[in-house]
GUGURO-563573 format. One record per residue (C-alpha): x, y negated, z negated; residue in three letters. Coordinates in Angstrom, 2 decimals. Layout:
// GUGURO-563573
{u->X; v->Y; w->Z; code->Ala};
...
END
This chain:
// GUGURO-563573
{u->62.62; v->-2.08; w->-80.03; code->Unk};
{u->66.27; v->-3.44; w->-80.29; code->Unk};
{u->65.30; v->-6.75; w->-78.69; code->Unk};
{u->62.23; v->-6.96; w->-80.85; code->Unk};
{u->64.28; v->-6.89; w->-84.19; code->Unk};
{u->67.09; v->-9.15; w->-82.42; code->Unk};
{u->63.90; v->-11.82; w->-81.87; code->Unk};
{u->62.62; v->-11.53; w->-85.07; code->Unk};
{u->65.85; v->-11.75; w->-86.83; code->Unk};
{u->66.77; v->-14.99; w->-84.62; code->Unk};
{u->63.11; v->-16.40; w->-85.54; code->Unk};
{u->62.23; v->-16.66; w->-81.69; code->Unk};
{u->59.42; v->-13.90; w->-81.81; code->Unk};
{u->56.02; v->-14.49; w->-81.24; code->Unk};
{u->54.22; v->-12.55; w->-84.16; code->Unk};
{u->51.06; v->-13.59; w->-85.26; code->Unk};
{u->50.03; v->-14.49; w->-89.17; code->Unk};
{u->46.39; v->-14.41; w->-90.23; code->Unk};
{u->45.89; v->-17.46; w->-92.03; code->Unk};
{u->44.13; v->-18.14; w->-95.37; code->Unk};
{u->40.76; v->-19.85; w->-95.23; code->Unk};
{u->42.52; v->-22.55; w->-97.89; code->Unk};
{u->44.70; v->-23.76; w->-94.84; code->Unk};
{u->42.14; v->-23.86; w->-92.20; code->Unk};
{u->42.12; v->-27.45; w->-92.32; code->Unk};
{u->45.82; v->-27.73; w->-91.10; code->Unk};
{u->45.93; v->-25.69; w->-87.97; code->Unk};
{u->45.27; v->-27.49; w->-84.30; code->Unk};
{u->41.87; v->-25.38; w->-83.85; code->Unk};
{u->40.08; v->-26.94; w->-86.70; code->Unk};
{u->39.75; v->-30.58; w->-84.78; code->Unk};
{u->37.91; v->-28.78; w->-82.00; code->Unk};
{u->35.58; v->-26.99; w->-84.42; code->Unk};
{u->31.80; v->-28.26; w->-84.06; code->Unk};
{u->31.18; v->-28.99; w->-87.88; code->Unk};
{u->28.69; v->-30.93; w->-86.98; code->Unk};
{u->26.74; v->-28.35; w->-85.99; code->Unk};
{u->27.54; v->-26.14; w->-88.67; code->Unk};
{u->29.99; v->-24.43; w->-86.65; code->Unk};
{u->32.71; v->-22.71; w->-88.99; code->Unk};
{u->35.69; v->-20.57; w->-88.87; code->Unk};
{u->35.79; v->-17.03; w->-90.09; code->Unk};
{u->39.16; v->-15.91; w->-88.97; code->Unk};
{u->42.10; v->-17.20; w->-87.13; code->Unk};
{u->45.34; v->-15.88; w->-86.00; code->Unk};
{u->48.80; v->-18.35; w->-85.88; code->Unk};
{u->51.71; v->-18.03; w->-83.68; code->Unk};
{u->54.49; v->-19.62; w->-82.82; code->Unk};
{u->52.76; v->-20.66; w->-79.59; code->Unk};
{u->48.90; v->-20.05; w->-79.93; code->Unk};
{u->45.81; v->-19.95; w->-82.11; code->Unk};
{u->43.12; v->-17.71; w->-81.94; code->Unk};
{u->40.13; v->-19.25; w->-83.79; code->Unk};
{u->36.98; v->-16.98; w->-84.79; code->Unk};
{u->34.21; v->-18.89; w->-85.37; code->Unk};
{u->30.31; v->-18.20; w->-85.94; code->Unk};
{u->29.88; v->-19.53; w->-82.61; code->Unk};
{u->32.52; v->-18.78; w->-80.28; code->Unk};
{u->36.40; v->-17.71; w->-79.81; code->Unk};
{u->38.75; v->-20.67; w->-79.60; code->Unk};
{u->42.22; v->-20.35; w->-77.93; code->Unk};
{u->44.75; v->-23.02; w->-78.67; code->Unk};
{u->47.09; v->-22.03; w->-75.88; code->Unk};
{u->50.39; v->-23.16; w->-76.29; code->Unk};
{u->52.90; v->-22.79; w->-72.80; code->Unk};
{u->56.06; v->-22.09; w->-75.61; code->Unk};
{u->57.43; v->-22.54; w->-79.08; code->Unk};
{u->59.18; v->-25.56; w->-78.20; code->Unk};
{u->56.28; v->-27.60; w->-76.45; code->Unk};
{u->53.59; v->-29.95; w->-77.69; code->Unk};
{u->51.30; v->-29.37; w->-75.21; code->Unk};
{u->48.49; v->-27.27; w->-76.07; code->Unk};
{u->45.31; v->-26.09; w->-73.84; code->Unk};
{u->41.89; v->-25.65; w->-75.74; code->Unk};
{u->39.85; v->-22.70; w->-73.95; code->Unk};
{u->36.50; v->-22.02; w->-75.66; code->Unk};
{u->34.18; v->-18.86; w->-75.21; code->Unk};
{u->31.13; v->-18.90; w->-76.63; code->Unk};
{u->29.99; v->-15.41; w->-77.60; code->Unk};
{u->26.68; v->-15.83; w->-76.10; code->Unk};
{u->27.79; v->-16.89; w->-72.38; code->Unk};
{u->30.89; v->-14.39; w->-72.25; code->Unk};
{u->31.03; v->-10.63; w->-72.95; code->Unk};
{u->33.11; v->-9.37; w->-75.22; code->Unk};
{u->34.40; v->-5.81; w->-74.08; code->Unk};
{u->37.69; v->-3.56; w->-74.28; code->Unk};
{u->37.85; v->-4.34; w->-77.90; code->Unk};
{u->41.13; v->-1.92; w->-79.33; code->Unk};
{u->43.74; v->-2.30; w->-82.04; code->Unk};
{u->47.08; v->-0.67; w->-81.68; code->Unk};
{u->48.70; v->0.28; w->-85.13; code->Unk};
{u->52.14; v->0.13; w->-85.60; code->Unk};
{u->54.60; v->2.57; w->-85.62; code->Unk};
{u->57.36; v->3.45; w->-88.29; code->Unk};
{u->60.31; v->0.99; w->-86.77; code->Unk};
{u->57.37; v->-1.96; w->-85.40; code->Unk};
{u->57.09; v->-5.40; w->-86.90; code->Unk};
{u->53.33; v->-5.76; w->-85.72; code->Unk};
{u->49.95; v->-4.13; w->-84.76; code->Unk};
{u->48.14; v->-5.76; w->-81.97; code->Unk};
{u->44.14; v->-6.89; w->-81.19; code->Unk};
{u->43.35; v->-6.46; w->-77.75; code->Unk};
{u->39.76; v->-7.57; w->-76.15; code->Unk};
{u->38.19; v->-9.28; w->-73.35; code->Unk};
{u->35.91; v->-12.29; w->-72.80; code->Unk};
{u->34.34; v->-11.60; w->-69.39; code->Unk};
{u->37.60; v->-10.66; w->-67.28; code->Unk};
{u->39.84; v->-12.85; w->-69.36; code->Unk};
{u->42.02; v->-10.01; w->-71.47; code->Unk};
{u->43.23; v->-10.70; w->-74.76; code->Unk};
{u->46.27; v->-9.36; w->-76.49; code->Unk};
{u->47.28; v->-10.45; w->-79.90; code->Unk};
{u->50.38; v->-9.28; w->-82.16; code->Unk};
{u->50.00; v->-9.53; w->-85.87; code->Unk};
{u->52.52; v->-9.03; w->-88.31; code->Unk};
{u->52.04; v->-5.10; w->-89.30; code->Unk};
{u->51.46; v->-6.26; w->-93.16; code->Unk};
{u->47.81; v->-7.44; w->-92.09; code->Unk};
{u->46.50; v->-4.31; w->-90.73; code->Unk};
{u->43.91; v->-4.20; w->-92.80; code->Unk};
{u->42.30; v->-7.75; w->-92.28; code->Unk};
{u->43.00; v->-7.42; w->-88.59; code->Unk};
{u->40.88; v->-4.45; w->-88.47; code->Unk};
{u->37.39; v->-6.74; w->-89.76; code->Unk};
{u->38.01; v->-9.07; w->-86.74; code->Unk};
{u->38.05; v->-5.67; w->-84.78; code->Unk};
{u->34.76; v->-4.45; w->-86.52; code->Unk};
{u->33.09; v->-7.82; w->-86.35; code->Unk};
{u->33.70; v->-8.12; w->-82.42; code->Unk};
{u->32.42; v->-4.57; w->-81.85; code->Unk};
{u->28.94; v->-5.29; w->-83.67; code->Unk};
{u->29.03; v->-8.56; w->-82.11; code->Unk};
{u->29.41; v->-6.95; w->-78.25; code->Unk};
{u->26.89; v->-4.54; w->-79.35; code->Unk};
{u->24.28; v->-6.98; w->-80.23; code->Unk};
{u->24.68; v->-9.03; w->-77.29; code->Unk};
{u->24.21; v->-6.31; w->-75.07; code->Unk};
{u->21.16; v->-4.83; w->-76.91; code->Unk};
{u->19.72; v->-8.61; w->-76.35; code->Unk};
{u->20.38; v->-8.62; w->-73.01; code->Unk};
{u->18.44; v->-5.12; w->-72.21; code->Unk};
{u->15.81; v->-6.43; w->-73.85; code->Unk};
{u->15.55; v->-9.63; w->-72.53; code->Unk};
{u->15.74; v->-7.86; w->-69.12; code->Unk};
{u->12.90; v->-5.49; w->-70.17; code->Unk};
{u->10.69; v->-8.84; w->-71.35; code->Unk};
{u->11.22; v->-10.64; w->-67.60; code->Unk};
{u->10.05; v->-7.38; w->-66.10; code->Unk};
{u->7.06; v->-6.92; w->-68.47; code->Unk};
{u->6.15; v->-10.92; w->-67.23; code->Unk};
{u->6.56; v->-9.85; w->-63.46; code->Unk};
{u->4.44; v->-7.00; w->-63.84; code->Unk};
{u->1.54; v->-8.49; w->-65.83; code->Unk};
{u->1.82; v->-11.75; w->-63.44; code->Unk};
{u->1.60; v->-9.42; w->-60.10; code->Unk};
{u->-1.25; v->-7.63; w->-61.57; code->Unk};
{u->-3.18; v->-11.02; w->-62.39; code->Unk};
{u->-2.25; v->-12.61; w->-58.90; code->Unk};
{u->-3.97; v->-9.67; w->-57.24; code->Unk};
{u->-7.04; v->-10.34; w->-58.85; code->Unk};
{u->-9.14; v->-12.21; w->-56.44; code->Unk};
{u->-9.71; v->-15.90; w->-57.66; code->Unk};
{u->-12.39; v->-18.09; w->-56.27; code->Unk};
{u->-11.12; v->-21.03; w->-54.53; code->Unk};
{u->-12.64; v->-23.79; w->-56.89; code->Unk};
{u->-10.28; v->-22.33; w->-59.67; code->Unk};
{u->-7.37; v->-21.71; w->-57.60; code->Unk};
{u->-5.10; v->-24.87; w->-59.37; code->Unk};
{u->-6.66; v->-24.19; w->-62.77; code->Unk};
{u->-5.50; v->-20.68; w->-62.77; code->Unk};
{u->-2.06; v->-21.78; w->-61.57; code->Unk};
{u->-1.65; v->-23.85; w->-64.16; code->Unk};
{u->-2.22; v->-21.60; w->-67.00; code->Unk};
{u->-0.41; v->-18.96; w->-65.56; code->Unk};
{u->2.45; v->-21.04; w->-65.29; code->Unk};
{u->2.31; v->-22.65; w->-68.67; code->Unk};
{u->2.13; v->-19.07; w->-70.07; code->Unk};
{u->4.61; v->-17.56; w->-68.14; code->Unk};
{u->6.76; v->-20.59; w->-69.54; code->Unk};
{u->5.92; v->-20.09; w->-72.85; code->Unk};
{u->6.56; v->-16.31; w->-72.83; code->Unk};
{u->10.54; v->-16.85; w->-71.74; code->Unk};
{u->11.37; v->-19.34; w->-73.61; code->Unk};
{u->10.03; v->-17.31; w->-76.45; code->Unk};
{u->12.23; v->-14.31; w->-75.13; code->Unk};
{u->15.08; v->-16.40; w->-74.86; code->Unk};
{u->15.18; v->-17.56; w->-78.52; code->Unk};
{u->14.18; v->-13.91; w->-79.61; code->Unk};
{u->16.88; v->-12.35; w->-77.47; code->Unk};
{u->19.84; v->-14.83; w->-77.31; code->Unk};
{u->21.81; v->-15.10; w->-80.45; code->Unk};
{u->24.34; v->-17.95; w->-80.61; code->Unk};
{u->25.05; v->-18.01; w->-84.09; code->Unk};
{u->27.05; v->-14.58; w->-85.51; code->Unk};
{u->27.85; v->-16.02; w->-88.93; code->Unk};
{u->25.91; v->-12.89; w->-90.49; code->Unk};
{u->27.77; v->-10.55; w->-89.15; code->Unk};
{u->31.05; v->-12.12; w->-89.62; code->Unk};
{u->30.12; v->-12.68; w->-93.52; code->Unk};
{u->29.28; v->-8.56; w->-93.33; code->Unk};
{u->32.69; v->-7.71; w->-91.97; code->Unk};
{u->35.30; v->-10.11; w->-93.37; code->Unk};
{u->36.42; v->-10.94; w->-96.61; code->Unk};
{u->37.35; v->-14.44; w->-96.92; code->Unk};
END
């Protein structure tokens, strides 16, 4: 604990701060947002070395190796491609300077320290990440059920006896129907834009 106090006093601690929306255009992450596709920043944490950016489409990590290095590695995690799990908040103790948000994107673990005075705002992103993870998981199960239903139907149809002259026509119809079914199911159950969830939980 003494080390943390000393680090903060010397200005070398890496406790992040939640950036106000009016300052989003001043951060590195903003240069990598797909504004052309209506991507929007809803929440951004900035420390001395890193930026953690949450948009309606993805989580973007601006990874800095050190506070004095100008090099940054930009990592993008589109929500629909990566499983969000193990979302937790560790609140600050009596003498702690920071609280901590933890979560995983697939197997990649993130632990973000934020100044204790912004805990209420940090709770908002915690809730949003929890909700997004629930929606993605529910949609995944529904998509699996849709695929299973199609497979059962195709098997049942295929077992019916067809006259040789109608085999090609039958195959074309079944193939076309299956393709359209899967496309509609994926459009329905693979959600890419979570702006509605962020708007519900985050007060910019």
